[in-house]
Backbone as CSV, one residue per row, in Angstrom:
resi,resn,N_x,N_y,N_z,CA_x,CA_y,CA_z,C_x,C_y,C_z
1,MET,17.782,23.573,43.357,18.943,23.959,42.603,19.315,22.810,41.675
2,ILE,19.627,23.091,40.464,20.059,22.078,39.495,21.473,21.647,39.858
3,PRO,21.702,20.361,40.014,23.073,19.938,40.348,24.011,20.128,39.148
4,ILE,25.055,20.899,39.373,26.021,21.155,38.310,27.088,20.066,38.278
5,ARG,27.431,19.567,39.420,28.381,18.464,39.475,27.989,17.526,40.602
6,ASP,28.634,16.363,40.620,28.320,15.351,41.608,29.591,15.032,42.384
7,ASP,29.480,14.979,43.696,30.640,14.674,44.531,30.847,13.179,44.718
8,THR,29.880,12.373,44.319,29.994,10.933,44.452,30.916,10.398,43.361
9,PRO,31.971,9.686,43.736,32.885,9.169,42.698,32.227,8.047,41.897
10,ARG,32.617,7.969,40.641,32.089,6.921,39.756,33.110,5.797,39.715
11,TYR,32.660,4.570,39.908,33.562,3.422,39.971,33.534,2.549,38.725
12,SER,32.615,2.813,37.819,32.523,1.975,36.621,32.362,2.847,35.385
13,THR,32.635,2.256,34.256,32.489,2.934,32.974,31.055,2.750,32.488
14,PRO,30.415,3.787,31.962,29.032,3.638,31.465,29.015,2.904,30.121
15,ALA,29.223,1.601,30.164,29.350,0.789,28.957,28.079,0.793,28.112
16,VAL,26.931,0.734,28.736,25.676,0.704,27.985,25.477,2.016,27.234
17,THR,25.797,3.119,27.868,25.671,4.421,27.211,26.617,4.508,26.016
18,TYR,27.860,4.082,26.195,28.815,4.093,25.085,28.363,3.180,23.952
19,PHE,27.793,2.025,24.294,27.297,1.100,23.276,26.152,1.714,22.480
20,LEU,25.216,2.362,23.158,24.083,2.979,22.461,24.530,4.125,21.559
21,ILE,25.494,4.909,22.004,26.018,5.986,21.165,26.698,5.409,19.933
22,ALA,27.524,4.374,20.113,28.207,3.739,18.979,27.209,3.113,18.014
23,LEU,26.182,2.470,18.529,25.164,1.857,17.675,24.433,2.908,16.850
24,ASN,24.106,4.040,17.448,23.453,5.115,16.716,24.357,5.684,15.628
25,VAL,25.637,5.806,15.907,26.576,6.309,14.898,26.688,5.330,13.735
26,VAL,26.745,4.035,14.028,26.836,3.025,12.968,25.589,3.030,12.096
27,VAL,24.421,3.111,12.703,23.176,3.130,11.926,23.100,4.402,11.087
28,PHE,23.535,5.532,11.644,23.527,6.782,10.885,24.473,6.707,9.691
29,LEU,25.660,6.158,9.888,26.607,6.026,8.773,26.093,5.055,7.723
30,PHE,25.425,3.981,8.159,24.813,3.054,7.211,23.754,3.768,6.387
31,GLU,22.958,4.578,7.044,21.908,5.325,6.350,22.509,6.286,5.323
32,LEU,23.592,6.930,5.678,24.245,7.849,4.745,24.872,7.139,3.547
33,SER,25.264,5.875,3.734,25.906,5.139,2.649,24.910,4.616,1.616
34,LEU,23.626,4.652,1.921,22.609,4.148,0.995,22.373,5.137,-0.141
35,PRO,22.046,4.625,-1.325,21.630,5.534,-2.400,20.281,6.166,-2.048
36,PRO,19.946,7.289,-2.664,18.712,8.008,-2.284,17.436,7.171,-2.341
37,ALA,17.290,6.310,-3.334,16.062,5.515,-3.426,15.959,4.535,-2.258
38,ALA,17.060,3.885,-1.911,17.046,2.944,-0.787,16.872,3.678,0.533
39,ARG,17.429,4.878,0.650,17.275,5.675,1.865,15.819,6.067,2.064
40,ASN,15.146,6.441,0.972,13.730,6.787,1.075,12.895,5.582,1.480
41,THR,13.228,4.409,0.941,12.522,3.182,1.324,12.726,2.892,2.803
42,LEU,13.957,3.046,3.280,14.252,2.817,4.693,13.472,3.790,5.570
43,MET,13.439,5.057,5.179,12.703,6.051,5.954,11.202,5.761,5.955
44,PHE,10.680,5.312,4.820,9.246,5.022,4.749,8.897,3.787,5.563
45,GLN,9.824,2.831,5.642,9.551,1.603,6.387,9.679,1.803,7.893
46,PHE,10.740,2.487,8.343,10.993,2.614,9.771,10.670,3.999,10.324
47,GLY,10.360,4.955,9.471,9.967,6.279,9.932,8.481,6.304,10.265
48,PHE,8.104,7.258,11.073,6.703,7.368,11.485,5.889,8.012,10.370
49,VAL,4.908,7.258,9.851,4.017,7.750,8.798,2.598,7.740,9.377
50,PRO,2.009,8.908,9.604,0.690,8.956,10.244,-0.393,8.177,9.494
51,SER,-0.286,8.069,8.176,-1.327,7.349,7.432,-1.345,5.858,7.769
52,HIS,-0.236,5.303,8.257,-0.244,3.901,8.677,-1.128,3.713,9.910
53,ILE,-1.067,4.638,10.840,-1.901,4.548,12.050,-3.366,4.766,11.701
54,THR,-3.654,5.795,10.912,-5.049,6.057,10.572,-5.622,4.952,9.691
55,GLY,-4.790,4.347,8.855,-5.258,3.226,8.050,-5.610,2.027,8.909
56,LEU,-4.791,1.772,9.926,-5.068,0.657,10.832,-6.337,0.923,11.633
57,LEU,-6.487,2.141,12.133,-7.673,2.479,12.917,-8.926,2.558,12.057
58,GLY,-8.757,2.868,10.772,-9.897,2.956,9.864,-10.300,1.624,9.272
59,GLY,-9.527,0.580,9.534,-9.894,-0.748,9.052,-9.410,-1.068,7.655
60,VAL,-8.387,-0.394,7.178,-7.829,-0.705,5.859,-7.161,-2.073,5.936
61,PRO,-7.524,-3.008,5.059,-7.016,-4.380,5.176,-5.514,-4.510,4.915
62,THR,-4.874,-3.545,4.254,-3.439,-3.664,3.989,-2.581,-3.167,5.145
63,SER,-3.188,-2.598,6.184,-2.443,-2.104,7.337,-2.241,-3.230,8.339
64,SER,-1.042,-3.262,8.937,-0.765,-4.255,9.969,-0.412,-3.544,11.272
65,VAL,-0.580,-4.237,12.382,-0.285,-3.656,13.684,1.207,-3.367,13.804
66,GLY,2.045,-4.306,13.368,3.488,-4.105,13.431,3.946,-2.969,12.548
67,GLY,3.386,-2.888,11.361,3.750,-1.817,10.449,3.308,-0.452,10.912
68,ALA,2.314,-0.411,11.782,1.810,0.870,12.272,2.496,1.314,13.551
69,PHE,2.797,0.387,14.456,3.281,0.787,15.772,4.776,0.626,15.985
70,VAL,5.464,-0.215,15.228,6.919,-0.343,15.372,7.630,0.967,15.058
71,PRO,7.249,1.707,14.014,7.942,2.968,13.742,7.820,4.016,14.842
72,ILE,6.824,3.915,15.684,6.723,4.857,16.793,7.956,4.742,17.685
73,PHE,8.455,3.530,17.851,9.604,3.301,18.704,10.927,3.338,17.953
74,SER,10.901,3.212,16.630,12.163,3.140,15.885,12.493,4.413,15.130
75,SER,11.630,5.418,15.140,11.928,6.613,14.360,12.239,7.795,15.253
76,MET,13.126,8.648,14.744,13.423,9.884,15.444,13.115,11.078,14.560
77,ARG,13.104,10.856,13.262,12.806,11.935,12.326,12.213,11.328,11.078
78,ARG,11.649,12.141,10.245,11.008,11.656,9.029,11.612,12.369,7.843
79,GLY,12.095,11.596,6.907,12.574,12.122,5.638,13.882,12.875,5.733
80,CYS,14.742,12.611,4.830,16.017,13.307,4.726,16.532,13.023,3.319
81,THR,15.984,13.715,2.354,16.326,13.406,0.974,17.367,14.314,0.411
């Protein structure tokens, strides 16, 4: 059965969860405040672009490991123009 509620009382505030939610809201508002050209640059830099991975695996000299794998952990969506 899926637990609908919990009978165990909570003694502390989920500070880390609140911090992560606030941080995401701040980054989203920062992204919205950028002009379209800068927003596209930000999305291309931190968004997941499959050609960066295939370029790294294919041996393209302009591809870097950080540029290929950091966006996997830092992106949630691609493009919003």
